[in-house]
N, C-alpha and C positions, 0 to 999 in steps of 0.2 A: 504494500500500500504506500503510495507516494502522495504528497500534497504540499501545498504552499500558497502564498498570496501572490496575486498578479494584478496588473492593470488591464482592463478590457474596455477600450474606448473611454478612458478617463474614469472608469469605475473600478474600485479595488474589490476583488472577489477572492474567495477561498476555493481552491481547486483540489479535489480528491479523486484519485484514480487507482484502481487495482491493476498492477502490472506483474509480470513474472519474468524472472531472469532467464537468460539463455545459457547460463553456465551449467555444468554437470551437477553441481550441488543442488540447484533449485530450478526445475523446469515445470513447476506446478502452477497453473493459472488460478487455483483455488485459494481463497483467503483462509487464514488461520486465526487463532485467538489473539495473537499479538497485533495482527492487521486491524481487526475491528476495534481493539482498545486504542490503538494509535489514531484511527479515524475519529473515535469519540473525543480524544483529547484535542484534535484539530478543530472539530466542530464546536467544542466549548470555547476554544480560542477565538474562532470567527464570531460566535455569538457575543462574547465579551466585548469585542472591538466593533461590532456592528457591521461585519463584512458579509455580503450575500454569499451563499455556498453553491458551488457547482460540482456535481459528482459525475464521473464517467464510469459506467458499469460495463464490464466485459469479463464475466466469470460464470462458470457452470454451477457454482454454489460453494458453500464452505467445505473445507477439507475435513472429512469425517474419519479420523483415526483415533486411536486410544489416547495418545498424548493430548490431542485437542480436547477430548472429553475430560481428561484429568485437569487441564488448565481452565476449564469452565467456558468452553466455546459457546454453548447454548445460552449461558447467562450473559455473555458478552454481546451476542446478537440481540437478545431480548432487551438489554440495557440500551443498546443503540436505537432500537425501535421506539422505546418509551421516550428517550431523550430527544429524538428528532421531532416528535410531535409537540415538544415544548419549546423548541428554539424560536427566538423572536426575530429571526432574519429570514429573508426569502431563500428558498432552496429549490434548485433545478437539477434534476437527474436526467442524464442522457445515456441510453443504451446504445453503445457503439458496436457491439458484437452479439453477445448472448448474455442474458440475465436470468440466472436460475435460482430458484428456491429462496431460502432465508438468507443465503450469502449475498444475494443481490439486494434484497429488501433491507439489509443492515445498513446500506448507504443509499437506499432508494426511496425512503419515506419523504417525498418532496411535495412541494406545492404543484409543480408541473413535472410530468414525466414525458420526455421526448425520446423517440427512437429513430435510428437510421432506417432507411427504406428496406434494407435487407436484414435488419437485426431481428432477434427472437427474444421472447420473454415468457418464462414458463414456471410452473410450480414444481414440476419434475421433468427430467429429460424424457424424450419419447421412448428411449430404450428402457428406462426404469418403469415408465408407465405401462409399456407393453409387457414387461416381465411380471408386473403386478396383476394386470387385468386379463391378459391373454396367455400368461405363463410362458411367453417366448419373446425374445428380443427381436425376432424377425418381423413382428407385427408393428415395428416402430413407425413406418409410414402411416399406417392407419391411426396409431396413437397420436402422431403429430397433427393429423387432420382433426381429430377429436379435441385435442388440447387447444387448438386455435392460437398458436404461438406467434404468428407473424404480426408485423406492425399494423397492417390494415385491420386484422381481426381484433387486435388489442384496442384500436381506436373505436371499433364498433361496440366493444364491451366497456368503453369509457375507462379503461386502465391507462391507456396512452393518451396524452393530450395533443400530440402533434407528430407528424412524420417529416423527417429531414431528408430531402432527395439525395440520391447518389448517382454518379455518372454511370453510363452503361458499362457493365463489367464489374461493378462494385466500387467501394470507396477507395481501394488501393489503386484503381485505374486512374484516378484523378484526385490525389490526396490534397493538393493545394485548393482545388475548387471545393472539395467536400469540407475542408476546414473553414473556408469562407462562409459556406452555408450554415455550418454549426455556429460560427460566430454571430451571424445575422439572427439565427433562431434564439440564441442566448440573449442578445441585446433586446430583441422584441419581447421576449418573455419577462426579462428583468424590468423593462419599462412598465409592464402591466403590474408586476408584483410590488415594485417599490412605491407605487402610487397608493397601496393599501397601508392602513395603520396596523399596529401590532395585533390588536384584538381581531381585526378582520382577517389578517394573515393566518392566525392560528385557526380560526373557524374555517377558512378556505381549505387548509390542509386536512382538518378533521373531516369535513364533508366529502372531500375527494375520496377518502377510503371508506367512509360510512356508506356511501351510495353503491359501492361495488357489490355485485351479486344480488341486488334487490330486484324483486319481481312482485307482481300483484295477481292474485288469483281471482277467478270469476269474470275476467274481462273477455267479452265475446270477440272472437277473431273470425273474420270472413274466410270462407273456404277458398282454396286455390281453384281457380277456374281453368279447366283444361278443355279447350275447344279444338277440334280437328277440322280446320278450315284451310282452304287454299290460300296460299300466300298472295299478298297484294303484288300485282305486277308493276314493275318499274315503268314509270311514264317515260316514253321515248319522245324527245323533242324532235319534231319534223325539221329536217335540214334542207336548206335551199340548194338547188343545183347551181352549177356555174353559170348557165344561161340566165337563170332567174336573177342571180346577183348582178350580172352585167347589165340586165335590163333596168333594174332598180337604180344602179349607180348612174347609168346614162340619163335616166329620168331626173335624178337629183342634180346632175351637172346642168341640164337644161334649165332647171329652176334657178340655179345660182347665176347662170348667164343672163336670164331674164331680169333677175333682181339687180344685176350690175347695170344693164342697159337702162332700166327705168329708175335707177337710183333709189330703190326701195330696200327694205331690210331683207337679207338672205333668209332662206328657210331653215332657221336654227332648230326648230322642233324636229323637222325631217332628218337633219344631220345627226342630231342626238339619238334619235330612234335607230338610224342606220348604224351608228357606232356601237350601240348596245347590242344590236342584232349580230353584228360581225364579231364582237367580243364573245358572245355566247356560242356562235358557230366555231370560232377558233378554240374555245375552251373544250368543246366536245371533240374536236379533231385532235387536240393534244391528248385528251383522255384515251381516245382510240389508239393513238400512236404509242402511248405508254403501256397500254394493255397488250398491244402487239409485240412490244419489245420485252415483255415480261418484267417490267419494273413497278407494276401496280402495288404488289405486296410491300416492297421496300418503301414506296412513297407513303402508303397508309401508315406503316410503322413510324416513319419519321414525323408524319403529321400528328400522331398520338403523342409522341415524345415532346414535340414543340408545344402543343396545346397544354400539355401537363406542366411544362416550365412556365408558360405564359399565365396559366391560371393561378399559379402560386407566386407570381411576381418575383421570380428568381433570375439570377444571372444565367445567360446561355452557356451551357457546358462546352468547353473547347472541343471535346470529342464529338459532341453532337454537331457543332459547326463544321468539323472536318467531314462528317458523314454527309451533310447537306451539300458541301462543295464537291465531294466525290460523285454524288448522284447527279448533280447539275452538270458536271463535266462529262459524265458517261452519257447523259441524255443528249447533250449537244453533239457529242461525237457520233452517236448512232441514230440520231433523229432522221438524217437523210436516207437511211435504209428502211424507214417505216413505209408500209404500203400506201398510206394516205398522205405522204409527204408533199406531193405535188399540189393537192387541193388545199392542204394546210398552209403552204407557202403562198398560194394565190390569195387565200382569205386574209392572211397577215398583211400582204401587200395592199390589198383593198382597204384594210383597216387603217394602215398607215396613210394611204392617200386621202381617205375621208377625214381622218383626224387633222391632216394638214389643211384640207379645205375648210374645216371648221375653224381652225386657228386663223386662217387668212380672212374668212368671212367675218369673224369676230373683230379682227384688226381693221378691216374695211369699215365695218359699222362704227367702230370707235373713232376712226378717222373722220367719218362723216359728221359725227356728233361734235368732235373737237373743232372742225372747220366751221360748222354751223354756229357754235358758241363764239368763235373768234370773229366771224363776220357780224354777228349781233353786237359784239363789243365795239368793233371798229366802226360800225354804222351809227353809233350814238352821236348826238349833236355835239356834246362837249368834247369828245375825243376828236371828232372831225375838225372842229375849230382849232384845237391845239395843234393838230397835224398840219393844217393849212398855214397857221401862223409860223410854225417851225420851218416849213418848206420855203416860205417867203423870206425868212431871215437867212437861211442857208444860201438861197439864190442871190440875195443882196450882198452877202459877204464875198461872193466870188471864189470861194474855196472849192478845191477839187477833191479833197479827202477830209476825213474826220480829224486828222492830226492838225491840219491847217486852220481849223475853226477856232473861234474865240472860246475862252473858258466858260463864259456865260452861256453860250449856245450849247456847248457840250453838256453842261449841267442840266439844261432844260431837256435835252434829248434823253439823257440817262434817267431823269425824273419821270418823263412820260413813259419810257420803257418799263420802269419798275411799276408804275401805276397800271399799265396794261397787263403786266404779269400778275399782279395781285387780283385784278378783275378776273383773269382767266382761272386762277387758282380757286377763287370763290365760286366761279361758274361750273368748274369741273368736279367740285366736291360731291354733288348729288349723284354723279356717275360712279362713285366708289373708286376713283382713280387716285393713285399716289403721285402727286405732282412734285417734281424735283426741278428747281430752277438751276440750270447749268451756267456757272459763272466762269468767265475767262480768267486764266491766271495772269495774263498780261494786262498791265494798266495802260490804256490808250493815251493818257495824258503824259506818260513817261517816254513814249516812243521818240519824241523830238529830242529828249535828253540823250537817249541812246545813240541817236543819229549824230549828234554833236560829238559824243565820245568816240564813235567810230571814225569820224572825219579827223579828229585830233590825232588818233593813233596812226591813221594813214599818212598824215602830214609828217609825223615824227619818223615813221619808217622811211618815207621818201627823202627826208632830210639826212638821215643816217646813211642811206645809199649814196647820196650826192657827196657826202664827206669822204666816203670810202673811195669813190670814183676819182675824186680830186686829189687823193693822197699820192705822194711821190712813188710809193711802191707799186700801186696799181697803174699809174701812168707809165712807168718803165715797162711793166708787163704788156700794156696796150701797144707801146711802140715796138717792142719785140714781136708782137703778134702781127703788126702791119708789115714788118720786114720779112717775116717768114712767109706771109701771104704773097708778097712780091716775088720772093724766090720760088715759091710753088708755081706761080704763073709763068716763070721763066723756065720751068721744067725740072726743078730740083725735087727729087723723090723724097729725100730725108725731111724736107720741110713739112710734109703732111703730118707726120707723127709728132713733130714739135708743135704744130698748130693745135692739134688735139690736146696735147699736154698743157699748153698755155691756157686754152679755153677752160679746161677742167680746173686749173689753179685759180683762174679769175672767178668762176662760179662758186668754188669752195670758199674763197675769201669773202665774197658778198654774202653767202649763206651763213657763214660764221658770225658776221656782224649782225645780220637780221635776227638770228636765233640767239642773240645774247640774252643773259638772264633777266635784264631789266625789261626789254621789250616782250620777252616771253611771259613774264609775270603779268604785265599789263594786259596782254591778249587773253590770258586765262581768266583774269578778274572780270574783264568785259564780257567774256563768253558766259561766265557763271551768272552775272547780273541779268543778261538777256534771257537765259534759260529760266530764271526765277519768274 
């Protein structure tokens, strides 16, 4: 028996668990007298300090040997049972493997008893029960069924208060995920129990065990009705042929074209009905393809597992996610080999086409509404007067671009623009549209400033180039270049290579001056300002 205090989501709790060593000296998972007395001391400690108690049960029962009887094992278990009913702190017990007989109850008299999905809880092992009732241990399967030892059966009998799910293959197949589920269950249960006061907590624990095994005589029970009738036949949804679908799609296209020509609303109801019909048709074709590929049973099992996880509001098991991905990949790989793949692909293409047409018709309708609202706003007398006044001012100023306008005229234009935007926002609110005003990052009033800075930088670069050209070094190189060109015209072959070398030297000298650190820094700063 091991135990100690720990922090569980900022809550200090006392943990008790029966474990067994893997050494040769002790390989027994059963508790002994010392184990139960140690557990009692730790429970007294937790009760004294007000720590909630969590016990993990995984034992087939107490170890029944002569030494245990001499040390008073029965008295130790009875003392534990009596003491646990009087502890004034919340107690939660979790059966993580098997919980058998009084050895499990000695640390299992809790307010809430939880079990892992594949755990068992019994008064006697199936082998012992079979030996007592049927005089043979071979009847243990029958005894296990009669004992109702599983977690779901314990829940029906109100012995167990909750089942903690396990991944496919058992808790050992996903230990991390299972531990997170146990942690969530402990937190949820502790939140419920810590809300009770001491008197209510003790009554809750007492009533949990008092109600076990209770029944009422004389209550009439309706007899089981056994009716031999024909099973209800599954309703088969009539599926449309390819020609019928093509005819309906063509008819829908004609309606959309007529709506565009007459500037009326497109047939939204007809589009919606066609999309629903195609979805249903595609679903049935998928079902036929899955049945033909022999994947129906696997899909049904996965659906049950997923619905089980969703109903309990738990995290999705990684093993389950891997199964879903594998089935999805297998379905995508072998779908083209299905006998109805051609008609399925055709219906999916039709569904995509109709969905696109619906989106476009919705966008066209929305565009018409927006244009209508904009024309209404622009047609108002006050807006017209302001626009005409601004046009007259712009024409009288003689400016050809927004940058050249006076600051006063610019402010008036921006003010009118914001006024129209606000009117449009208020007009589009009833259409349930989220209106976002896109603002330019560039400030139009600062373009003239950038232009002046660019001109100044160009002047500085040209001035630097002139200084380099007028320098004595570059003048000498230019004179040598002229002489070599004259020699080349006279037929000197060596002068051509010298001309190329001199040209490269002149270009390199000019580029070195232009790419000086000072000019380069100014260029980078101006580039950054313009990009902002």
